[in-house]
ZAFIBA-282860 format. One record per residue: residue number from 1; x, y, z of N, C-alpha, C in turn; residue in three letters. Coordinates in nm, 3 decimals. Each point is the difference from the previous one (the first is absolute). Layout:
<vexdos>
<k = NUM | n_u = X | n_v = Y | n_w = Z | ca_u = X | ca_v = Y | ca_w = Z | c_u = X | c_v = Y | c_w = Z | r = ALA>
...
</vexdos>
This chain:
<vexdos>
<k = 1 | n_u = -3.590 | n_v = -1.094 | n_w = 1.329 | ca_u = 0.029 | ca_v = 0.132 | ca_w = -0.053 | c_u = 0.142 | c_v = 0.040 | c_w = 0.039 | r = UNK>
<k = 2 | n_u = 0.075 | n_v = 0.049 | n_w = -0.097 | ca_u = 0.139 | ca_v = 0.039 | ca_w = 0.024 | c_u = 0.006 | c_v = 0.145 | c_w = 0.045 | r = UNK>
<k = 3 | n_u = 0.080 | n_v = 0.025 | n_w = 0.100 | ca_u = 0.020 | ca_v = 0.135 | ca_w = 0.049 | c_u = 0.084 | c_v = 0.078 | c_w = -0.101 | r = UNK>
<k = 4 | n_u = -0.054 | n_v = 0.110 | n_w = -0.053 | ca_u = 0.069 | ca_v = 0.080 | ca_w = -0.103 | c_u = 0.135 | c_v = 0.049 | c_w = 0.050 | r = UNK>
<k = 5 | n_u = 0.007 | n_v = 0.044 | n_w = 0.123 | ca_u = 0.126 | ca_v = 0.054 | ca_w = 0.053 | c_u = 0.106 | c_v = -0.107 | c_w = 0.012 | r = UNK>
<k = 6 | n_u = -0.037 | n_v = -0.116 | n_w = 0.043 | ca_u = 0.100 | ca_v = -0.104 | ca_w = 0.022 | c_u = 0.059 | c_v = -0.051 | c_w = -0.131 | r = UNK>
<k = 7 | n_u = -0.077 | n_v = 0.000 | n_w = -0.109 | ca_u = 0.055 | ca_v = -0.046 | ca_w = -0.127 | c_u = 0.076 | c_v = 0.110 | c_w = -0.073 | r = UNK>
<k = 8 | n_u = -0.049 | n_v = 0.121 | n_w = 0.001 | ca_u = 0.064 | ca_v = 0.106 | ca_w = -0.076 | c_u = 0.134 | c_v = 0.042 | c_w = 0.059 | r = UNK>
<k = 9 | n_u = 0.016 | n_v = -0.011 | n_w = 0.127 | ca_u = 0.126 | ca_v = 0.042 | ca_w = 0.063 | c_u = 0.116 | c_v = -0.094 | c_w = -0.037 | r = UNK>
<k = 10 | n_u = -0.032 | n_v = -0.124 | n_w = -0.034 | ca_u = 0.104 | ca_v = -0.096 | ca_w = -0.032 | c_u = 0.031 | c_v = -0.009 | c_w = -0.149 | r = UNK>
<k = 11 | n_u = -0.081 | n_v = 0.062 | n_w = -0.084 | ca_u = 0.020 | ca_v = -0.010 | ca_w = -0.144 | c_u = 0.140 | c_v = 0.041 | c_w = -0.047 | r = UNK>
<k = 12 | n_u = 0.056 | n_v = 0.113 | n_w = 0.046 | ca_u = 0.135 | ca_v = 0.036 | ca_w = -0.047 | c_u = 0.106 | c_v = -0.102 | c_w = 0.039 | r = UNK>
<k = 13 | n_u = -0.026 | n_v = -0.078 | n_w = 0.101 | ca_u = 0.098 | ca_v = -0.097 | ca_w = 0.048 | c_u = -0.029 | c_v = -0.141 | c_w = -0.049 | r = UNK>
<k = 14 | n_u = -0.091 | n_v = -0.013 | n_w = -0.094 | ca_u = -0.041 | ca_v = -0.133 | ca_w = -0.044 | c_u = 0.087 | c_v = -0.058 | c_w = -0.110 | r = UNK>
<k = 15 | n_u = 0.098 | n_v = 0.076 | n_w = -0.050 | ca_u = 0.087 | ca_v = -0.053 | ca_w = -0.104 | c_u = 0.084 | c_v = -0.113 | c_w = 0.057 | r = UNK>
<k = 16 | n_u = -0.011 | n_v = -0.114 | n_w = -0.061 | ca_u = 0.071 | ca_v = -0.117 | ca_w = 0.051 | c_u = 0.151 | c_v = 0.016 | c_w = -0.009 | r = UNK>
<k = 17 | n_u = 0.047 | n_v = 0.073 | n_w = -0.101 | ca_u = 0.143 | ca_v = 0.015 | ca_w = -0.021 | c_u = 0.058 | c_v = 0.127 | c_w = 0.059 | r = UNK>
<k = 18 | n_u = -0.079 | n_v = 0.077 | n_w = 0.070 | ca_u = 0.048 | ca_v = 0.127 | ca_w = 0.053 | c_u = 0.111 | c_v = -0.024 | c_w = 0.103 | r = UNK>
<k = 19 | n_u = 0.115 | n_v = 0.056 | n_w = -0.028 | ca_u = 0.114 | ca_v = -0.009 | ca_w = 0.090 | c_u = 0.030 | c_v = 0.142 | c_w = 0.046 | r = UNK>
<k = 20 | n_u = -0.060 | n_v = 0.039 | n_w = 0.110 | ca_u = 0.007 | ca_v = 0.138 | ca_w = 0.045 | c_u = 0.141 | c_v = 0.039 | c_w = 0.045 | r = UNK>
<k = 21 | n_u = 0.077 | n_v = -0.095 | n_w = 0.048 | ca_u = 0.139 | ca_v = 0.030 | ca_w = 0.038 | c_u = 0.080 | c_v = 0.037 | c_w = -0.125 | r = UNK>
<k = 22 | n_u = -0.016 | n_v = -0.079 | n_w = -0.105 | ca_u = 0.068 | ca_v = 0.026 | ca_w = -0.126 | c_u = -0.043 | c_v = 0.136 | c_w = -0.056 | r = UNK>
<k = 23 | n_u = -0.130 | n_v = 0.027 | n_w = 0.001 | ca_u = -0.050 | ca_v = 0.126 | ca_w = -0.051 | c_u = 0.054 | c_v = 0.118 | c_w = 0.081 | r = UNK>
<k = 24 | n_u = 0.010 | n_v = -0.016 | n_w = 0.129 | ca_u = 0.054 | ca_v = 0.104 | ca_w = 0.086 | c_u = 0.148 | c_v = 0.026 | c_w = -0.031 | r = UNK>
<k = 25 | n_u = 0.076 | n_v = -0.107 | n_w = -0.020 | ca_u = 0.142 | ca_v = 0.015 | ca_w = -0.033 | c_u = 0.018 | c_v = 0.064 | c_w = -0.138 | r = UNK>
<k = 26 | n_u = -0.085 | n_v = -0.036 | n_w = -0.095 | ca_u = 0.006 | ca_v = 0.061 | ca_w = -0.133 | c_u = -0.028 | c_v = 0.149 | c_w = 0.011 | r = UNK>
<k = 27 | n_u = -0.104 | n_v = 0.035 | n_w = 0.074 | ca_u = -0.037 | ca_v = 0.140 | ca_w = 0.017 | c_u = 0.111 | c_v = 0.078 | c_w = 0.070 | r = UNK>
<k = 28 | n_u = 0.065 | n_v = -0.061 | n_w = 0.097 | ca_u = 0.111 | ca_v = 0.067 | ca_w = 0.069 | c_u = 0.113 | c_v = 0.032 | c_w = -0.097 | r = UNK>
<k = 29 | n_u = 0.030 | n_v = -0.092 | n_w = -0.090 | ca_u = 0.104 | ca_v = 0.025 | ca_w = -0.102 | c_u = -0.042 | c_v = 0.113 | c_w = -0.093 | r = UNK>
<k = 30 | n_u = -0.125 | n_v = -0.003 | n_w = -0.043 | ca_u = -0.050 | ca_v = 0.105 | ca_w = -0.088 | c_u = 0.007 | c_v = 0.136 | c_w = 0.067 | r = UNK>
<k = 31 | n_u = -0.035 | n_v = 0.004 | n_w = 0.127 | ca_u = 0.004 | ca_v = 0.125 | ca_w = 0.076 | c_u = 0.144 | c_v = 0.048 | c_w = 0.017 | r = UNK>
<k = 32 | n_u = 0.088 | n_v = -0.090 | n_w = 0.036 | ca_u = 0.140 | ca_v = 0.035 | ca_w = 0.022 | c_u = 0.064 | c_v = 0.052 | c_w = -0.129 | r = UNK>
<k = 33 | n_u = -0.037 | n_v = -0.059 | n_w = -0.113 | ca_u = 0.056 | ca_v = 0.040 | ca_w = -0.129 | c_u = -0.076 | c_v = 0.119 | c_w = -0.060 | r = UNK>
<k = 34 | n_u = -0.107 | n_v = 0.039 | n_w = 0.065 | ca_u = -0.083 | ca_v = 0.111 | ca_w = -0.046 | c_u = -0.056 | c_v = -0.024 | c_w = -0.141 | r = UNK>
<k = 35 | n_u = -0.040 | n_v = -0.124 | n_w = -0.025 | ca_u = -0.061 | ca_v = -0.038 | ca_w = -0.127 | c_u = -0.147 | c_v = 0.041 | c_w = 0.005 | r = UNK>
<k = 36 | n_u = -0.041 | n_v = 0.084 | n_w = -0.094 | ca_u = -0.137 | ca_v = 0.051 | ca_w = 0.003 | c_u = -0.088 | c_v = -0.054 | c_w = -0.112 | r = UNK>
<k = 37 | n_u = 0.061 | n_v = -0.055 | n_w = -0.103 | ca_u = -0.077 | ca_v = -0.054 | ca_w = -0.111 | c_u = -0.002 | c_v = -0.151 | c_w = 0.010 | r = UNK>
<k = 38 | n_u = -0.110 | n_v = -0.053 | n_w = 0.051 | ca_u = -0.014 | ca_v = -0.144 | ca_w = 0.021 | c_u = -0.136 | c_v = -0.045 | c_w = -0.049 | r = UNK>
<k = 39 | n_u = -0.002 | n_v = -0.108 | n_w = -0.074 | ca_u = -0.126 | ca_v = -0.061 | ca_w = -0.042 | c_u = -0.036 | c_v = -0.103 | c_w = 0.108 | r = UNK>
<k = 40 | n_u = -0.074 | n_v = 0.044 | n_w = 0.101 | ca_u = -0.033 | ca_v = -0.088 | ca_w = 0.111 | c_u = -0.091 | c_v = -0.115 | c_w = -0.042 | r = UNK>
<k = 41 | n_u = -0.078 | n_v = 0.019 | n_w = -0.106 | ca_u = -0.084 | ca_v = -0.109 | ca_w = -0.048 | c_u = 0.087 | c_v = -0.117 | c_w = -0.044 | r = UNK>
<k = 42 | n_u = 0.107 | n_v = 0.031 | n_w = -0.074 | ca_u = 0.092 | ca_v = -0.105 | ca_w = -0.044 | c_u = 0.082 | c_v = -0.054 | c_w = 0.116 | r = UNK>
<k = 43 | n_u = 0.041 | n_v = 0.088 | n_w = 0.090 | ca_u = 0.087 | ca_v = -0.039 | ca_w = 0.111 | c_u = -0.073 | c_v = -0.087 | c_w = 0.102 | r = UNK>
<k = 44 | n_u = -0.128 | n_v = 0.023 | n_w = 0.017 | ca_u = -0.076 | ca_v = -0.075 | ca_w = 0.102 | c_u = -0.099 | c_v = -0.099 | c_w = -0.059 | r = UNK>
<k = 45 | n_u = -0.005 | n_v = -0.006 | n_w = -0.133 | ca_u = -0.096 | ca_v = -0.088 | ca_w = -0.067 | c_u = 0.044 | c_v = -0.145 | c_w = -0.001 | r = UNK>
<k = 46 | n_u = -0.079 | n_v = -0.081 | n_w = -0.066 | ca_u = 0.023 | ca_v = -0.144 | ca_w = -0.005 | c_u = 0.077 | c_v = -0.044 | c_w = -0.124 | r = UNK>
<k = 47 | n_u = 0.023 | n_v = 0.092 | n_w = -0.096 | ca_u = 0.069 | ca_v = -0.035 | ca_w = -0.123 | c_u = 0.151 | c_v = 0.007 | c_w = 0.022 | r = UNK>
<k = 48 | n_u = 0.068 | n_v = -0.115 | n_w = -0.004 | ca_u = 0.142 | ca_v = -0.007 | ca_w = 0.030 | c_u = 0.085 | c_v = 0.077 | c_w = -0.100 | r = UNK>
<k = 49 | n_u = -0.035 | n_v = -0.008 | n_w = -0.128 | ca_u = 0.078 | ca_v = 0.071 | ca_w = -0.102 | c_u = -0.006 | c_v = 0.151 | c_w = 0.020 | r = UNK>
<k = 50 | n_u = -0.118 | n_v = 0.053 | n_w = 0.032 | ca_u = -0.015 | ca_v = 0.143 | ca_w = 0.026 | c_u = 0.076 | c_v = 0.039 | c_w = 0.127 | r = UNK>
<k = 51 | n_u = -0.004 | n_v = -0.087 | n_w = 0.100 | ca_u = 0.073 | ca_v = 0.025 | ca_w = 0.125 | c_u = 0.149 | c_v = 0.012 | c_w = -0.026 | r = UNK>
<k = 52 | n_u = 0.057 | n_v = -0.097 | n_w = -0.072 | ca_u = 0.144 | ca_v = 0.001 | ca_w = -0.028 | c_u = 0.036 | c_v = 0.122 | c_w = -0.085 | r = UNK>
<k = 53 | n_u = -0.082 | n_v = 0.031 | n_w = -0.098 | ca_u = 0.025 | ca_v = 0.117 | ca_w = -0.085 | c_u = 0.001 | c_v = 0.129 | c_w = 0.081 | r = UNK>
<k = 54 | n_u = -0.096 | n_v = 0.015 | n_w = 0.089 | ca_u = -0.006 | ca_v = 0.121 | ca_w = 0.083 | c_u = 0.119 | c_v = 0.004 | c_w = 0.097 | r = UNK>
<k = 55 | n_u = 0.038 | n_v = -0.113 | n_w = 0.055 | ca_u = 0.117 | ca_v = -0.004 | ca_w = 0.088 | c_u = 0.125 | c_v = 0.045 | c_w = -0.076 | r = UNK>
<k = 56 | n_u = 0.018 | n_v = -0.049 | n_w = -0.123 | ca_u = 0.116 | ca_v = 0.037 | ca_w = -0.079 | c_u = -0.003 | c_v = 0.149 | c_w = -0.035 | r = UNK>
<k = 57 | n_u = -0.118 | n_v = 0.054 | n_w = -0.026 | ca_u = -0.013 | ca_v = 0.144 | ca_w = -0.027 | c_u = 0.043 | c_v = 0.081 | c_w = 0.122 | r = UNK>
<k = 58 | n_u = -0.045 | n_v = -0.042 | n_w = 0.116 | ca_u = 0.035 | ca_v = 0.069 | ca_w = 0.125 | c_u = 0.150 | c_v = -0.011 | c_w = 0.027 | r = UNK>
<k = 59 | n_u = 0.055 | n_v = -0.118 | n_w = -0.019 | ca_u = 0.144 | ca_v = -0.019 | ca_w = 0.018 | c_u = 0.077 | c_v = 0.091 | c_w = -0.095 | r = UNK>
<k = 60 | n_u = -0.048 | n_v = 0.012 | n_w = -0.122 | ca_u = 0.062 | ca_v = 0.091 | ca_w = -0.097 | c_u = 0.000 | c_v = 0.144 | c_w = 0.048 | r = UNK>
<k = 61 | n_u = -0.111 | n_v = 0.043 | n_w = 0.060 | ca_u = -0.008 | ca_v = 0.136 | ca_w = 0.056 | c_u = 0.101 | c_v = 0.018 | c_w = 0.113 | r = UNK>
<k = 62 | n_u = 0.014 | n_v = -0.103 | n_w = 0.082 | ca_u = 0.096 | ca_v = 0.007 | ca_w = 0.110 | c_u = 0.142 | c_v = 0.007 | c_w = -0.054 | r = UNK>
<k = 63 | n_u = 0.029 | n_v = -0.078 | n_w = -0.104 | ca_u = 0.133 | ca_v = 0.001 | ca_w = -0.059 | c_u = 0.031 | c_v = 0.135 | c_w = -0.064 | r = UNK>
<k = 64 | n_u = -0.100 | n_v = 0.064 | n_w = -0.059 | ca_u = 0.019 | ca_v = 0.132 | ca_w = -0.058 | c_u = 0.047 | c_v = 0.101 | c_w = 0.104 | r = UNK>
<k = 65 | n_u = -0.034 | n_v = -0.026 | n_w = 0.126 | ca_u = 0.041 | ca_v = 0.087 | ca_w = 0.110 | c_u = 0.114 | c_v = -0.059 | c_w = 0.082 | r = UNK>
<k = 66 | n_u = 0.066 | n_v = -0.102 | n_w = -0.054 | ca_u = 0.115 | ca_v = -0.066 | ca_w = 0.065 | c_u = -0.034 | c_v = -0.055 | c_w = 0.138 | r = UNK>
<k = 67 | n_u = -0.120 | n_v = -0.052 | n_w = 0.017 | ca_u = -0.044 | ca_v = -0.056 | ca_w = 0.128 | c_u = 0.016 | c_v = -0.152 | c_w = -0.005 | r = UNK>
<k = 68 | n_u = 0.123 | n_v = -0.045 | n_w = -0.003 | ca_u = 0.031 | ca_v = -0.142 | ca_w = -0.021 | c_u = -0.045 | c_v = -0.088 | c_w = 0.117 | r = UNK>
<k = 69 | n_u = 0.030 | n_v = 0.043 | n_w = 0.121 | ca_u = -0.037 | ca_v = -0.083 | ca_w = 0.116 | c_u = -0.152 | c_v = -0.015 | c_w = 0.013 | r = UNK>
<k = 70 | n_u = -0.071 | n_v = 0.109 | n_w = -0.021 | ca_u = -0.146 | ca_v = -0.005 | ca_w = 0.010 | c_u = -0.057 | c_v = -0.085 | c_w = -0.113 | r = UNK>
<k = 71 | n_u = 0.055 | n_v = 0.014 | n_w = -0.120 | ca_u = -0.052 | ca_v = -0.079 | ca_w = -0.112 | c_u = 0.025 | c_v = -0.149 | c_w = 0.021 | r = UNK>
<k = 72 | n_u = 0.115 | n_v = -0.036 | n_w = 0.058 | ca_u = 0.026 | ca_v = -0.142 | ca_w = 0.030 | c_u = -0.097 | c_v = -0.051 | c_w = 0.106 | r = UNK>
<k = 73 | n_u = -0.023 | n_v = 0.082 | n_w = 0.103 | ca_u = -0.093 | ca_v = -0.038 | ca_w = 0.107 | c_u = -0.142 | c_v = -0.015 | c_w = -0.055 | r = UNK>
<k = 74 | n_u = -0.041 | n_v = 0.094 | n_w = -0.084 | ca_u = -0.133 | ca_v = -0.007 | ca_w = -0.061 | c_u = -0.014 | c_v = -0.127 | c_w = -0.084 | r = UNK>
<k = 75 | n_u = 0.101 | n_v = -0.030 | n_w = -0.080 | ca_u = -0.004 | ca_v = -0.120 | ca_w = -0.084 | c_u = -0.008 | c_v = -0.126 | c_w = 0.085 | r = UNK>
<k = 76 | n_u = 0.074 | n_v = -0.003 | n_w = 0.109 | ca_u = -0.001 | ca_v = -0.118 | ca_w = 0.088 | c_u = -0.139 | c_v = -0.018 | c_w = 0.063 | r = UNK>
<k = 77 | n_u = -0.057 | n_v = 0.108 | n_w = 0.048 | ca_u = -0.134 | ca_v = -0.007 | ca_w = 0.060 | c_u = -0.102 | c_v = -0.048 | c_w = -0.103 | r = UNK>
<k = 78 | n_u = 0.013 | n_v = 0.048 | n_w = -0.123 | ca_u = -0.095 | ca_v = -0.035 | ca_w = -0.106 | c_u = 0.026 | c_v = -0.137 | c_w = -0.060 | r = UNK>
<k = 79 | n_u = 0.121 | n_v = -0.051 | n_w = 0.021 | ca_u = 0.033 | ca_v = -0.131 | ca_w = -0.055 | c_u = 0.034 | c_v = 0.004 | c_w = -0.147 | r = UNK>
<k = 80 | n_u = 0.054 | n_v = 0.113 | n_w = -0.047 | ca_u = 0.039 | ca_v = 0.011 | ca_w = -0.140 | c_u = 0.152 | c_v = 0.005 | c_w = -0.011 | r = UNK>
<k = 81 | n_u = 0.050 | n_v = -0.040 | n_w = -0.114 | ca_u = 0.145 | ca_v = -0.003 | ca_w = -0.024 | c_u = 0.051 | c_v = 0.142 | c_w = -0.011 | r = UNK>
<k = 82 | n_u = 0.112 | n_v = 0.027 | n_w = 0.065 | ca_u = 0.057 | ca_v = 0.135 | ca_w = -0.001 | c_u = 0.150 | c_v = -0.001 | c_w = -0.023 | r = UNK>
<k = 83 | n_u = 0.049 | n_v = -0.099 | n_w = -0.073 | ca_u = 0.143 | ca_v = -0.006 | ca_w = -0.029 | c_u = 0.048 | c_v = 0.125 | c_w = -0.073 | r = UNK>
<k = 84 | n_u = -0.088 | n_v = 0.055 | n_w = -0.084 | ca_u = 0.037 | ca_v = 0.118 | ca_w = -0.077 | c_u = 0.028 | c_v = 0.122 | c_w = 0.088 | r = UNK>
<k = 85 | n_u = -0.051 | n_v = 0.000 | n_w = 0.122 | ca_u = 0.026 | ca_v = 0.111 | ca_w = 0.092 | c_u = 0.148 | c_v = 0.003 | c_w = 0.035 | r = UNK>
<k = 86 | n_u = 0.054 | n_v = -0.114 | n_w = 0.038 | ca_u = 0.142 | ca_v = -0.008 | ca_w = 0.035 | c_u = 0.087 | c_v = 0.029 | c_w = -0.121 | r = UNK>
<k = 87 | n_u = -0.039 | n_v = -0.053 | n_w = -0.116 | ca_u = 0.077 | ca_v = 0.025 | ca_w = -0.122 | c_u = 0.006 | c_v = 0.148 | c_w = -0.030 | r = UNK>
<k = 88 | n_u = -0.113 | n_v = 0.068 | n_w = 0.009 | ca_u = -0.004 | ca_v = 0.144 | ca_w = -0.026 | c_u = 0.083 | c_v = 0.076 | c_w = 0.102 | r = UNK>
<k = 89 | n_u = -0.004 | n_v = -0.040 | n_w = 0.127 | ca_u = 0.077 | ca_v = 0.068 | ca_w = 0.103 | c_u = 0.149 | c_v = -0.017 | c_w = -0.023 | r = UNK>
<k = 90 | n_u = 0.042 | n_v = -0.119 | n_w = -0.037 | ca_u = 0.142 | ca_v = -0.028 | ca_w = -0.022 | c_u = 0.051 | c_v = 0.073 | c_w = -0.125 | r = UNK>
<k = 91 | n_u = -0.083 | n_v = 0.012 | n_w = -0.100 | ca_u = 0.042 | ca_v = 0.062 | ca_w = -0.127 | c_u = 0.008 | c_v = 0.152 | c_w = 0.007 | r = UNK>
<k = 92 | n_u = -0.038 | n_v = 0.059 | n_w = 0.106 | ca_u = 0.004 | ca_v = 0.146 | ca_w = 0.011 | c_u = 0.141 | c_v = 0.047 | c_w = 0.029 | r = UNK>
</vexdos>
């Protein structure tokens, strides 16, 4: 017989791909940039295309507020291309 408490307490941590350091760094960028509209399902889900799309949406919000350093850091943490951040900053 399985102990209900011992199995249920570990369920949130059972994701094989969960990278809590990465998630913490992403959240820190979102907090620093004061981004309030985030699709966390796409950002934390398993679908790579949705993840990249949501990252680009967030980076766009950061760029709208001229938060170039944070948007570059967020892109680096997420592993998405952010060359357009530097281009936009230089073109201003």
